[in-house]
KEKOL-673069 format. One line per 8 residues: number of its first residue (from 1); for each residue x, y, z of C-alpha. Coordinates in nm, 4 decimals, padded with zeros to 6 digits. Each point is the difference from the previous one (the first is absolute). Example, Ala and Ser with C-alpha at 12.3 -4.5 7.8 and 13.67 -1.06 7.14 Angstrom:
1 = 01.2300 -00.4500 00.7800  00.1370 00.3440 -00.0660;
***
This chain:
1 = 06.0650 00.7875 03.8500  00.3765 00.1708 -00.0252  00.0613 00.1133 -00.3327  00.2809 -00.1446 -00.1870  00.2591 00.3185 -00.0316  00.1711 00.0850 -00.3598  00.3769 00.0341 00.0392  00.0204 00.4021 -00.1484;
9 = 00.1180 00.0361 -00.3047  00.0870 00.3349 -00.2331  -00.2773 00.1415 -00.1795  00.2188 -00.0277 -00.3288  00.0536 -00.3951 00.0512  -00.1401 -00.2302 -00.2506  -00.1662 -00.2369 00.2850  -00.1801 00.2855 00.1289;
17 = -00.1367 00.0898 -00.2993  -00.1261 -00.3251 -00.0731  -00.1692 -00.0185 00.3325  -00.2268 00.3177 -00.0315  -00.0306 00.0323 -00.3595  -00.3055 00.1236 -00.0788  -00.1485 00.0647 00.3394  -00.1650 00.2895 00.0499;
25 = -00.0613 00.0929 -00.3590  -00.3408 00.1252 -00.1213  -00.0734 -00.1280 -00.3499  -00.2869 00.1617 -00.2589  -00.2267 -00.2889 -00.0840  -00.3093 00.1226 -00.2079  -00.3150 -00.1002 00.1752  -00.1351 -00.1816 -00.2907;
33 = 00.2935 -00.1925 -00.0026  -00.0769 -00.0636 00.3943  -00.3653 -00.0664 -00.0618  00.1319 -00.3033 -00.2673  00.2424 -00.1644 00.1743  -00.1398 00.0305 00.3783  -00.3897 00.0585 00.0052  -00.1299 -00.1599 -00.3175;
41 = 00.1408 -00.3779 00.0895  -00.1654 00.0630 00.3618  -00.3121 00.0913 -00.1762  -00.0520 -00.2711 -00.2337  00.1053 -00.2717 00.2753  -00.2814 00.1336 00.2422  -00.2368 00.0019 -00.3034  00.0816 -00.3355 -00.1659;
49 = 00.1304 -00.2124 00.3053  -00.2003 00.1607 00.2709  -00.3516 00.2247 00.0057  -00.1819 -00.1056 -00.3567  -00.1804 -00.3394 -00.0381  00.0827 -00.1995 -00.3018  -00.2916 -00.1079 -00.2371  -00.0086 -00.3509 00.2597;
57 = -00.1208 00.2098 00.2618  00.2828 00.0157 00.2279  00.3360 00.2108 00.0922  00.3442 -00.1739 00.0211  -00.0355 -00.0042 00.3921  -00.3170 -00.1941 -00.0211  00.0673 -00.2157 -00.2734  00.3761 -00.1131 00.1912;
65 = -00.2540 -00.0757 00.3121  -00.1958 -00.2020 -00.1907  00.2371 -00.2223 -00.2030  00.1811 -00.0682 00.3367  -00.2879 -00.1363 00.1622  -00.0673 -00.1750 -00.3026  00.3445 -00.1875 -00.0315  -00.0188 -00.0644 00.3951;
73 = -00.3017 -00.2256 -00.1143  -00.2478 00.2342 00.2133  -00.2487 -00.0251 -00.2635  -00.1520 -00.3520 00.1305  00.2061 -00.0931 00.3156  -00.0593 00.1369 00.3557  00.0581 00.3411 00.1158  00.3421 00.1310 00.1129;
81 = 00.1322 00.2916 00.2157  00.0032 00.3173 -00.1764  00.3856 00.0707 00.1335  00.0610 -00.3333 -00.2250  -00.1372 00.1589 -00.2856  00.1616 00.3442 -00.0045  00.3108 -00.1564 00.0732  -00.0313 -00.2035 -00.3437;
89 = -00.1269 00.3143 -00.1680  00.3414 00.1435 00.0532  00.1408 -00.2203 -00.2318  -00.1934 00.2283 -00.2687  -00.0510 00.3082 00.1571  00.2659 00.2132 00.1741  -00.1972 00.1759 00.2114  -00.0043 -00.0003 00.4014;
97 = -00.2294 -00.2824 00.1802  -00.2298 00.2847 00.0816  -00.0877 00.1538 -00.3576  -00.0620 -00.3903 -00.1076  -00.2030 -00.0905 00.2601  -00.2530 00.2899 -00.0428  -00.0560 -00.0538 -00.3546  -00.0704 -00.3392 00.0718;
105 = -00.2251 00.1159 00.2678  -00.1966 00.2104 -00.2311  -00.0588 -00.2859 -00.2302  -00.1365 -00.2101 00.2695  -00.3432 -00.1093 00.0863  -00.0077 00.1241 00.3352  00.0979 00.3463 -00.0454  -00.3376 00.0410 -00.2572;
113 = 00.1892 00.2281 -00.2274  -00.0788 -00.2075 -00.3326  -00.3182 -00.1415 -00.1439  00.1860 -00.3059 -00.0950  00.2475 -00.0865 00.2595  00.2953 -00.1716 -00.1415  00.1606 -00.1092 00.3634  -00.2127 -00.2148 00.2109;
121 = 00.0960 00.1090 00.3616  -00.0234 -00.0815 00.3777  00.0566 00.2295 00.2625  -00.0460 00.3956 00.0479  00.1122 00.1255 -00.3291  -00.1753 00.3728 00.1057  -00.2666 00.1383 -00.2095  00.0207 00.2299 -00.3059;
129 = -00.3129 00.1953 00.1380  00.1690 00.0611 00.3362  00.3243 00.2643 00.0588  00.0747 -00.1287 00.3437  -00.0666 -00.3778 -00.0287  00.3574 -00.1368 -00.0438  00.0715 -00.3143 -00.1558  00.2363 -00.2394 00.2125;
137 = 00.3535 -00.0978 -00.0613  00.0813 -00.2107 -00.2350  00.1383 -00.3105 00.2460  -00.3671 00.0025 00.1316  -00.2148 -00.0479 -00.3463  -00.0392 -00.2323 -00.2796  -00.0641 00.0033 -00.3088  -00.0322 -00.2224 -00.3738;
145 = -00.1379 00.0633 -00.3303  -00.3377 00.0475 -00.0504  -00.2078 -00.2542 -00.2415  -00.0457 00.3125 -00.2467  00.3366 -00.0567 -00.0738  -00.0458 -00.3076 -00.1350  -00.0951 00.2385 -00.3121  00.3353 00.2011 00.0250;
153 = 00.2692 -00.2896 00.0004  -00.1672 -00.2991 -00.1923  00.1373 00.0771 -00.3027  00.3412 00.1538 00.0798  00.1994 -00.3109 -00.0299  -00.0963 -00.0539 -00.3839  00.2465 00.2910 -00.1268  -00.3205 00.2548 00.0161;
161 = 00.2050 00.3141 00.0949  00.3120 00.1321 00.0263  00.2701 -00.1004 00.2638  00.2864 00.2479 00.1116  00.3004 -00.0526 00.2415  -00.0459 00.1488 00.3636  00.2081 00.2517 00.1380  00.3196 -00.1990 00.0572;
169 = -00.0577 -00.2291 -00.2868  -00.0741 -00.3037 00.2246  -00.3082 -00.0831 -00.1208  -00.2847 00.0816 -00.2319  -00.3513 00.1702 00.0628  -00.2652 00.1003 -00.2478  -00.0434 00.3288 -00.1701  -00.4075 -00.0403 -00.0028;
177 = -00.2591 -00.2531 00.1572  -00.1750 -00.1819 -00.2581  -00.3701 00.0768 00.1905  -00.2982 -00.1646 -00.2016  -00.2008 00.3106 00.1053  00.0244 00.4059 00.0020  00.1685 00.0020 00.3653  00.0958 00.3896 -00.1132;
185 = -00.3763 00.0927 00.0370  -00.1171 -00.2857 00.2731  00.2228 00.1716 00.2541  00.0756 00.3587 00.1000  00.3723 00.0903 -00.0481  00.1305 00.3635 00.1013  00.3233 00.1141 -00.0582  00.2297 00.3585 00.0044;
193 = 00.3245 00.0105 -00.2390  00.1708 00.2982 -00.0955  -00.2146 00.1859 -00.1858  -00.2626 -00.1623 -00.0598  -00.2412 -00.2469 00.2348  -00.2559 -00.2730 -00.0440  -00.3571 -00.0983 00.1378  -00.1824 -00.2559 -00.1298;
201 = -00.3380 -00.0743 00.1584  -00.1049 -00.3812 00.0384  -00.2698 -00.1214 -00.1746  -00.2173 -00.3686 00.0678  00.1648 -00.2983 -00.0994  -00.2874 -00.1535 -00.1773  -00.0938 00.3418 -00.1833  00.3373 00.0490 -00.0996;
209 = 00.0673 -00.3773 -00.1627  -00.3661 00.0424 -00.1837  00.0807 00.3371 -00.1283  00.3862 -00.1175 -00.1241  -00.1682 -00.3057 -00.1816  -00.2659 00.2151 -00.1264  00.2525 00.2742 -00.1452  00.1775 -00.3170 -00.1587;
217 = -00.3206 -00.1207 -00.1819  -00.0913 00.3457 -00.0866  00.2585 00.2761 00.0062  -00.2532 00.2601 -00.0237  -00.2038 -00.1244 00.3002  -00.1471 00.2669 00.2436  00.2124 -00.0551 00.3259  -00.2647 00.1501 00.2227;
225 = -00.2345 -00.2697 -00.0694  00.1785 -00.2538 00.1893  00.2573 00.1756 00.2163  -00.2360 00.1835 00.1714  00.2515 00.2362 00.2413  00.2760 -00.0748 00.2127  -00.0210 -00.2087 00.3038  00.1609 00.0582 00.3152;
233 = 00.1463 -00.2249 00.2684  -00.1451 00.2353 00.2802  -00.3631 -00.0171 -00.1656  -00.1699 00.2946 00.0164  -00.2262 00.2104 -00.2385  00.1417 00.1150 -00.3767  -00.1917 00.3150 -00.0861  -00.0780 -00.0613 -00.3415;
241 = 00.0801 00.2887 -00.2373  -00.0079 -00.1641 -00.3617  00.1871 00.2637 -00.1603  00.2835 00.0040 00.2167  00.0245 -00.3878 -00.0139  -00.0275 -00.0076 -00.3626  00.2822 00.2608 00.0393  00.2137 -00.2707 00.2019;
249 = -00.0716 -00.2807 -00.2704  00.1202 00.1969 -00.2607  00.2727 00.1913 00.1379  00.1451 -00.1402 00.2879  -00.0146 00.2993 00.2121  -00.3285 00.1268 00.1935  -00.1205 00.0202 00.3648  -00.2800 -00.2437 00.1651;
257 = -00.2019 00.0920 00.2988  00.0012 -00.2612 00.2834  -00.2548 00.0545 00.2908  00.0208 -00.2207 00.3382  -00.3157 -00.2386 00.0946  -00.1685 00.0564 00.3310  -00.2806 -00.1225 00.1376  -00.2018 00.1844 00.3104;
265 = -00.0460 -00.2094 00.3131  -00.3103 00.1377 00.1639  00.0076 -00.2084 00.3158  00.3461 00.1573 00.1175  -00.0815 00.3076 -00.2170  00.3449 -00.0141 -00.1683  00.1081 -00.0381 -00.3696  00.2369 -00.2533 -00.0579;
273 = 00.2107 00.0487 -00.3363  00.1600 -00.3418 -00.1326  00.1407 00.0960 -00.3375  00.2165 00.2920 -00.0557  00.1575 00.1390 -00.3594  00.3531 -00.1856 -00.0733  00.1885 00.3236 00.0181  -00.0534 00.0832 00.3566;
281 = 00.0054 -00.1985 00.3687  -00.2046 00.0120 00.2915  00.2324 00.1862 00.2202  00.0089 00.3006 -00.2932  -00.3896 -00.0077 00.0279  -00.0222 00.0639 00.3638  00.2767 00.2676 00.0275  -00.2510 00.1686 -00.2667;
289 = -00.3115 -00.0111 00.1656  00.1774 00.0800 00.3684  00.1479 00.2911 -00.1523  -00.3788 00.0935 -00.1301  -00.1500 -00.1055 00.3433  00.2552 00.2389 00.1653  -00.0605 00.3037 -00.2479  -00.3357 -00.0194 00.0779;
297 = -00.0946 -00.0511 -00.3531  -00.1470 -00.3502 00.0503  -00.2018 -00.0036 00.3491  -00.2212 -00.3331 -00.0855  00.2988 -00.1970 00.1485  00.0099 -00.1419 00.3492  00.3048 -00.2571 -00.0439  00.1983 -00.1797 -00.2313;
305 = 00.1955 -00.3382 00.0240  00.1634 -00.2442 -00.2249  -00.1705 -00.3256 00.0549  00.2239 -00.2010 -00.2500  00.0465 -00.3486 00.1157  00.0492 -00.3550 -00.1683  -00.3298 00.0587 -00.1803  00.0596 00.2738 -00.1880;
313 = 00.0617 00.3603 -00.0233  -00.2447 00.2087 00.2739  -00.0008 00.3234 00.0247  -00.2977 00.1280 00.2938  -00.1605 00.3271 -00.0007  -00.2326 00.0671 00.2697  -00.2390 00.2662 -00.0351  -00.1945 00.2703 00.1632;
321 = -00.3593 -00.0516 00.0960  -00.2451 00.0652 -00.3015  00.2682 00.0601 -00.2637  -00.0656 -00.1694 -00.3410  00.2766 -00.1978 -00.1129  -00.0487 00.0475 -00.3628  00.0359 00.3377 00.0153  00.3134 00.0051 00.2564;
329 = 00.2130 -00.2769 -00.2708  -00.1083 00.2582 -00.2694  00.2290 00.2837 00.1616  00.2233 -00.2579 00.0943  00.0418 -00.1001 -00.3532  00.0616 00.3331 -00.1125  00.2585 00.1075 00.2411  00.1843 -00.3705 00.1103;
337 = 00.1697 -00.2586 -00.2185  -00.2989 -00.2033 00.0905  -00.0606 00.1059 -00.3458  00.3503 00.0026 -00.2247  00.1439 00.0280 -00.3612  00.1797 -00.2683 -00.1586  00.2342 00.1416 -00.2466  00.0700 -00.1976 -00.3000;
345 = 00.3342 00.0063 -00.2254  00.0015 -00.3646 -00.1800  00.3758 00.0550 -00.0652  00.1914 -00.3439 -00.0781  00.3341 -00.1051 -00.1528  -00.0365 -00.1456 -00.3534  00.2821 -00.1256 -00.1600  00.2225 00.2071 00.2943;
353 = -00.1660 00.2804 -00.1079  -00.2542 00.2009 00.2041  -00.3506 00.0749 -00.1428  -00.3202 00.0852 00.1468  -00.2731 -00.2096 -00.1624  -00.3539 -00.0220 00.0199  -00.2005 -00.3350 00.1291  -00.0527 -00.0223 -00.3990;
361 = 00.3983 -00.0078 -00.0911  00.1043 -00.1666 00.2928  -00.2285 -00.3099 -00.0428  00.1373 00.0034 -00.3548  00.3840 00.0152 00.1136  -00.1104 -00.2922 00.2730  -00.1544 -00.2146 -00.3209  00.3398 00.0672 -00.2026;
369 = 00.2122 -00.1003 00.3023  -00.2361 -00.3183 00.0912  00.0285 -00.0782 -00.3883  00.3497 -00.0692 00.0103  00.0341 -00.1869 00.3068  -00.2645 -00.2673 -00.1376  00.2182 00.0027 -00.3164  00.3032 -00.0714 00.1794;
377 = -00.1482 -00.2325 00.2368  -00.1837 -00.2057 -00.2799  00.3308 -00.0151 -00.2153  00.2401 -00.1270 00.3451  -00.2708 -00.2677 00.0091  -00.0032 -00.0531 -00.3864  00.3948 -00.0384 -00.0013  -00.0297 -00.2465 00.3172;
385 = -00.2437 -00.2197 -00.1964  00.1837 00.0127 -00.3457  00.3288 -00.1101 00.2233  -00.1710 -00.2568 00.1593  -00.2076 -00.1137 -00.3452  00.3441 -00.0148 -00.1395  00.1529 -00.2241 00.2472  -00.3014 -00.2523 -00.0454;
393 = 00.0617 -00.0251 -00.3594  00.3423 -00.1152 00.0537  -00.1475 -00.2621 00.2442  -00.2348 -00.1319 -00.1988  00.2740 -00.0972 -00.2604  00.1399 -00.2270 00.2581  -00.3741 -00.1847 -00.0243  00.1292 -00.1164 -00.3366;
401 = 00.2833 -00.2139 00.1604  00.0646 00.0230 00.3415  00.2327 -00.3054 -00.0152  00.1822 00.1974 -00.2678  00.0444 00.2869 00.2820  00.1518 -00.2180 00.2514  00.2369 -00.1780 -00.2257  00.1217 00.3312 -00.1223;
409 = 00.0460 00.1130 00.3674  00.1410 -00.3416 00.0491  00.2697 -00.0351 -00.2767  00.1116 00.3717 00.0354  00.3690 -00.0081 00.1484  00.0195 00.3562 00.1285  -00.2718 00.1559 00.1950  00.0323 00.3341 -00.2125;
417 = -00.0730 -00.2090 -00.2866  -00.3391 -00.0788 00.0747  -00.1902 00.3151 -00.0480  00.1348 00.0201 -00.3382  -00.0517 -00.3711 -00.0884  -00.3412 00.0281 00.1123  -00.0792 00.3390 -00.2566  00.1746 -00.2314 -00.2489;
425 = -00.1875 -00.3298 00.0441  -00.3694 00.1729 00.0405  00.0239 00.3086 -00.2118  -00.0666 00.2472 00.3358  00.1661 00.3499 00.1054  00.2739 00.0179 00.2860  -00.2922 00.1229 00.2321  -00.2580 -00.2972 -00.1014;
433 = 00.3221 -00.2360 00.0573  00.1504 00.1511 00.3087  -00.4236 -00.0699 00.1571  00.0319 -00.3461 -00.1266  00.3632 -00.0736 00.1395  -00.1245 00.1320 00.3349  -00.3303 -00.2506 00.0509  00.0307 -00.2527 00.2768;
441 = 00.0584 -00.3687 -00.0715  -00.3305 -00.0785 00.1425  -00.1634 00.2362 -00.2283  00.0931 -00.1333 -00.3315  -00.3340 -00.2173 -00.0474  -00.2686 00.0502 -00.2820  -00.2362 00.1030 00.3418  00.1976 00.2763 00.0899;
449 = 00.0631 00.1343 -00.3223  -00.3538 -00.0678 -00.1452  -00.1286 00.2356 00.2968  00.2391 00.2862 -00.0778  -00.0089 00.0065 -00.3672  -00.3916 00.0354 00.0484  00.0019 00.3395 00.1219  00.1363 00.0848 -00.3652;
457 = -00.3365 00.0558 -00.1648  -00.1228 00.2007 00.2797  00.2893 00.2329 00.0338  -00.0356 00.0516 -00.3882  -00.3510 00.1181 00.0657  00.1460 00.2253 00.3127  00.2880 00.1515 -00.2414  -00.2312 00.0659 -00.3015;
465 = -00.2330 00.1748 00.2524  00.2407 00.2256 00.1973  00.1538 00.0681 -00.3833  -00.3345 00.1205 -00.0962  -00.0267 00.2006 00.3342  00.3154 00.1880 -00.0742  -00.1498 00.1064 -00.3307  -00.3413 00.0878 00.0488;
473 = -00.0578 00.2950 00.2023  -00.3634 -00.0622 00.0736  00.0849 -00.3411 00.1858  00.2530 00.2179 00.2402  -00.2824 00.2370 00.0774  -00.2285 -00.2727 00.1162  00.2674 -00.1495 00.2040  00.0263 00.3272 00.1840;
481 = -00.4158 00.0448 00.0208  -00.0146 -00.3403 00.1785  00.2411 00.0847 00.1958  -00.1488 00.3368 00.1038  -00.3540 -00.1762 00.0529  00.1661 -00.2831 00.1826  00.1787 00.2666 00.2634  -00.3122 00.2072 00.0363;
489 = -00.1999 -00.3058 00.0561  00.2619 -00.1389 00.3022  00.1150 00.3147 00.1621  -00.3023 00.2811 -00.0933  -00.1715 00.1344 00.3128  -00.2686 00.2445 00.0100  00.0552 00.3512 00.0007  00.1219 00.1842 00.3054;
497 = -00.0719 00.3736 -00.0767  -00.3384 00.0594 -00.0710  -00.1060 00.2766 -00.2665  -00.2287 00.2638 00.0397  -00.1223 00.0857 -00.2780  -00.0626 00.4177 -00.0188  00.1037 00.2474 -00.2426  00.0716 00.2696 00.2870;
505 = -00.0038 -00.0939 00.3636  -00.2650 00.2900 00.1855  00.1449 00.1096 00.2878  -00.2554 00.0022 00.3110  -00.1156 00.3323 00.1056  -00.1302 00.1620 00.2965  -00.3626 -00.0844 00.0682  -00.2369 00.2593 -00.1666;
513 = -00.3110 00.1370 00.0998  -00.2164 -00.0804 -00.2547  -00.3831 00.1040 -00.0066  -00.2307 -00.2376 -00.0382  -00.3031 00.0639 -00.2117  -00.2517 -00.1450 -00.1836  00.0931 00.0405 -00.4070  -00.1522 -00.1276 -00.3377;
521 = 00.2577 -00.1490 -00.2297  00.0262 -00.0262 -00.3572  00.2059 -00.1756 -00.2611  -00.0438 -00.0094 -00.3728  00.0940 -00.1825 -00.2735  00.3034 00.2232 -00.1353  00.1730 -00.0421 00.3302  -00.1389 00.3309 00.2111;
529 = -00.0847 00.0320 00.3429  -00.2422 00.2134 00.1848  -00.0262 00.0470 00.3557  -00.3494 00.2204 00.0911  -00.1609 00.0850 00.3448  -00.3804 -00.1248 00.0453  -00.1002 00.3791 00.0315  00.1825 00.0922 -00.3114;
537 = -00.1184 -00.2627 -00.1949  -00.3948 00.0924 00.0498  00.0635 00.3675 -00.0605  00.2229 -00.1224 -00.3142  -00.1002 -00.0227 -00.3363  00.0447 -00.2572 -00.2828  00.3197 -00.1979 00.0117  00.2711 00.1628 -00.2312;
545 = 00.1853 -00.3192 -00.2086  00.2508 -00.0052 -00.2650  -00.1803 -00.0342 -00.3475  -00.0335 -00.4148 -00.0271  00.0281 -00.0748 00.3800  -00.2256 -00.1320 00.2368  00.0100 -00.0699 00.3900  00.0508 -00.3708 00.0737;
553 = -00.0192 00.0192 00.4016  -00.1905 00.2707 00.1965  00.0348 -00.0917 00.3738  -00.0425 00.1466 00.3407  00.2951 -00.0106 00.2376  00.2105 00.2061 00.2378  00.2570 00.2288 -00.0213  00.2365 -00.2761 00.1641;
561 = -00.0558 -00.2632 -00.2009  00.2966 -00.1740 -00.2247  -00.0013 -00.0170 -00.3944  00.1669 -00.2298 -00.1891  00.0217 00.0933 -00.3846  00.0332 -00.3609 -00.2237  00.2301 00.1019 -00.3350  -00.0290 -00.1754 -00.3188;
569 = 00.3716 -00.1073 00.0651  -00.0789 -00.2344 00.2907  00.0927 00.2819 00.2511  -00.1890 00.1723 00.2759  00.0334 00.3093 00.1399  -00.0696 00.0920 00.3594  -00.1605 00.3299 00.1141  -00.2075 00.1374 00.3105;
577 = -00.3231 00.1918 -00.0887  00.1530 00.2948 00.2333  00.2553 00.0333 -00.2698  -00.2611 00.1318 -00.2490  -00.1560 00.3403 00.0371  -00.3726 00.0499 00.0094  -00.1787 00.0991 -00.3264  -00.2739 00.0553 -00.1738;
585 = -00.2383 -00.1734 -00.2545  00.0697 00.2827 -00.2526  00.3779 -00.1038 -00.0423  00.2040 -00.2726 -00.1563  00.1523 -00.1152 00.3184  00.3539 -00.1483 00.0455  00.1818 -00.2269 -00.2798  00.1168 -00.2595 00.1904;
593 = 00.2959 -00.0834 -00.2336  00.1406 00.3398 00.0441  -00.1074 00.0362 00.3361  00.1719 -00.3509 00.1535  00.3433 00.0218 -00.2245  -00.0934 -00.3054 -00.2548  00.1871 -00.0985 -00.2588  -00.0124 00.0993 -00.3218;
601 = -00.2955 -00.1351 -00.2150  -00.1303 -00.1317 00.3046  -00.3722 -00.0140 00.0756  -00.2199 00.0090 00.3097  -00.2971 -00.2726 -00.0233  -00.1336 -00.0501 00.3062  -00.0379 00.1518 00.3888  -00.0570 -00.2051 00.2773;
609 = -00.0891 00.2041 00.3287  00.0772 -00.1728 00.3378  00.0800 00.0804 00.3657  00.0883 -00.3090 00.1508  00.0874 -00.2162 -00.2929  -00.2649 -00.2778 00.0559  -00.1888 -00.1613 -00.2955  00.1637 -00.1080 -00.3193;
617 = 00.0382 00.0634 -00.3611  -00.1101 -00.2295 -00.2703  00.2024 00.0627 -00.3466  -00.1076 -00.1441 -00.3059  00.2130 -00.0451 -00.3428  -00.1209 00.0187 -00.3346  00.1661 -00.3703 -00.0305  -00.2696 -00.1600 00.2061;
625 = 00.1377 -00.0090 00.3305  -00.0267 00.1455 00.3298  00.1906 00.0679 00.3486  -00.0809 00.1411 00.3040  00.2063 00.1807 00.2094  -00.0366 00.1014 00.3814  -00.0179 00.4299 00.0343  00.2590 -00.0661 00.2952;
633 = 00.2625 -00.1323 -00.2555  00.0313 00.3429 -00.1074  -00.0034 00.1913 00.3522  00.3823 00.0977 00.1161  00.1670 00.1093 00.2826  00.1401 00.2906 -00.1399  -00.1688 00.2740 -00.2350  00.1161 -00.1669 -00.3097;
641 = -00.1406 00.1807 -00.2868  00.0579 -00.2490 -00.2662  -00.0170 -00.3641 -00.0370  00.0904 -00.2167 -00.2880  -00.1434 -00.3439 -00.1249  -00.3052 00.1085 00.1686  -00.1972 -00.2640 -00.2268  00.0789 -00.2661 -00.3069;
649 = 00.1240 00.1079 -00.3143  -00.0195 -00.2873 -00.1629  -00.3406 00.1208 -00.1553  -00.1392 00.3368 -00.0313  -00.2765 00.0756 00.2712  -00.3591 00.0501 -00.0627  -00.1056 00.1041 00.3652  00.1146 00.0781 00.3407;
657 = -00.2935 -00.0967 00.2432  00.0048 00.0760 00.3964  -00.1863 -00.1893 00.2169  -00.0662 -00.0887 00.3593  -00.2339 -00.2149 -00.0456  -00.0190 -00.3377 -00.2493  -00.2603 00.0197 -00.2861  -00.0814 -00.0758 -00.3708;
665 = 00.1386 00.1788 -00.3206  -00.1295 -00.0052 -00.3882  00.3273 -00.0548 -00.2527  -00.0486 00.0760 -00.3516  00.2279 -00.1263 -00.2590  00.0806 00.1669 -00.3074  -00.2232 -00.2808 -00.1736  -00.3167 00.0970 00.1508;
673 = -00.0377 -00.2371 00.2838  -00.0509 00.0247 00.3544  00.0821 -00.1576 00.3130  -00.0854 00.0504 00.3556  00.2042 -00.0968 00.2901  00.0572 00.0264 00.3538  00.3472 00.1776 00.1386  -00.0095 -00.2801 00.2436;
681 = 00.0961 -00.2305 -00.2619  00.3696 00.2062 -00.0166  00.2385 -00.1178 00.2309  00.1367 00.3344 00.1955  00.3747 00.0258 -00.0228  00.2389 00.2474 00.2132  00.2169 00.0279 -00.3507  -00.0776 00.3384 -00.1433;
689 = 00.1398 -00.1248 -00.3329  -00.1619 -00.3714 -00.0588  -00.1456 -00.1231 -00.3139  -00.3447 -00.0908 00.1840  -00.1988 -00.3040 -00.1402  -00.2450 -00.0625 -00.3396  -00.3031 00.1192 00.0408  -00.1096 00.0761 -00.3619;
697 = 00.0799 -00.2496 -00.2675  00.0798 00.1805 -00.3105  00.1011 -00.1030 -00.3791  00.3155 00.1415 -00.1803  -00.0773 00.3530 -00.0641  -00.2612 00.0775 00.2189  00.0415 00.1955 00.3348  -00.2344 00.0644 00.3328;
705 = -00.1798 00.3596 -00.0639  -00.1136 00.0849 00.3277  -00.0515 -00.0986 00.3629  -00.2974 00.1695 00.2327  -00.1376 -00.0776 00.2973  -00.3285 -00.1948 -00.0527  -00.3519 00.0765 00.1266  -00.3288 -00.1810 -00.0568;
713 = -00.1898 00.1353 -00.2887  00.3160 00.0487 -00.2117  -00.0677 -00.3146 -00.2216  -00.3349 -00.1322 -00.0688  00.0897 -00.3428 00.0727  00.2719 00.0129 00.2199  00.0805 -00.3966 00.0564  00.0695 -00.0628 -00.3501;
721 = 00.3308 00.1729 00.0580  00.1069 -00.1456 00.3207  00.2316 -00.2983 -00.0517  00.0766 -00.2655 00.3144  00.3543 -00.0451 -00.1161  00.2966 00.2760 -00.1163  00.1164 00.0981 -00.2204  -00.3170 00.0329 -00.2826;
729 = -00.0527 00.1411 -00.3265  -00.3515 00.1468 00.1564  -00.2737 00.0127 -00.2332  -00.1293 00.2438 -00.2643  -00.3222 00.1636 00.1428  -00.3037 00.0372 -00.1839  -00.1992 00.3044 -00.0867  -00.2689 -00.0571 00.2990;
737 = 00.3668 -00.0594 00.2398  00.0974 00.3865 -00.0571  -00.1074 00.2585 00.2092  -00.0827 00.3510 -00.1237  00.2928 00.1695 00.1589  00.2573 -00.2499 -00.1258  00.1638 00.0015 -00.3110  00.2743 -00.2322 -00.1598;
***
């Protein structure tokens, strides 16, 4: 394009000076002034209007899309083309269609990035767990609002939130959405602003609603009892770390480890991974495994394929012959994104200011926000009721003399005088008179007016009730709790992410060559353990014990057996016999609480030996209850050293008995009563910490003192202490019933 030539002018001419004034000059400007005028406005815009979510759980881009779809009637109507939605959103969001559509995709059910999707989608919307599976163009897909969005918009037309002008002041948009449940915690939200970021992990909707309601009732409620752990839409296993999770709940910062879920197909000799951490993709996992195979670090894999289809994610790993799949997965967890960490940073805008908050504070802020929404809704409805009541009171005055009203209207010469004359004739105000004047002639009958005025009493009660709500914080809290309960019942679903309760995950070690030979095992009341070979036991003298200590278990086993040490804090610590050195009778032995790293003040009270985890454990409690748990419930694929919730903590445990066969046991209470029961009467349950069933009936202040296996001859007249029904109080033994070796 040709440039317009400027006529030559002398350097000194006034026109020339005006044309080039200031050109090429370098002005000095302090860097602080540049930051304040140019950088800070941009940074604040990104923080407040782009990347950080607000207390309703949405960023502005999300809110604009959902509100536009709501105004399009897509909450109850049929789906429409995504391109149509994107075009309508541009009235609120001055961004390109590609950015708007990508944001909508992430909100959709088909993309599977949200635990509770907001957009009901049809067509190819891609997958959050795939890097290469792209979503189709907006002209091919369809969408509408999901049913859960009823909880986002049902009060929005009742002045529950503020509205502001859009970017060109042609329409209004909400500053927040009046969500009736804490969406900020239900769905994951991540964003990178200028100098700060936000990363909120998702939680199960039902658990969040229950926790929010519990905190409203009791501010000192322990959140960890109801909000068990994050729940990711991609599933997997959350490796439970109570200290780390507690820190996230209190401060909003921390890191959580998520592990993939898999199963071994023995027929095809392959591992099928069906759930992965939310922070990675199938392609990233495959790339890392391929690199390890090429580098010679993993030799057990023959092939790897992505078999993801309409039924969901599936990553197939073909194994070579004789490979242990569990050991291989331990290696892959350690060196690939099959196990990954989710970094939490609960940064949320509160009143336009970014704040990092824990779950406690976040739910408290949401409760304050929701309280204001409920009050504004009630106030809006109150005004409507009061206005209607006011009009009906004026209509009731007409009931006194309908003929007079007609005569006033008929005899008024000018139309503008009708309302004033009615005001004077019936003693009503202008609003009431105008309402009466607008009534159709066909409605000026006693039946119509009576029907309308019958509402007056009910309206008065409703108005009084609403005024009471506005002045009673407890009633507002009850409304919020009731709405939370309804949301949990209507939209709550089971957890997708399973919880692996382990204080630490022990990586699979290389197979050890453990020598197998017979040993004698000793466990004392004070928690000391000895492993002595038969030869050493025959040559040794008396057992050396701590003063006041005694041996409570002595048995023969082998060096390859496994040991379970139950503590007085409902935990079990696992070890192998080979982990202990051979010793002699003349030493005290290993002190188990110190050897296994038990908590401070924790004591070992029982030892169980097993090789194949067959048999069962019988737990007897002071409150007269018994529980039976299969020993296999304590078996783990990895070498975990500690299991929590090993038995019930509702009552102190009296005895822990390991047995492969059912038999009779003798219970003795503090009241001196004895009861014989058969272990077959206790139903076996796989849950380790189940409370069991009642066996012995006790009065207030009484407790079970001892439970021992019963052998014939221990009681002189044993049938007196057996009963056909349980629970039973037992019987007081007579002198003739007691064996010489037994004392109560």
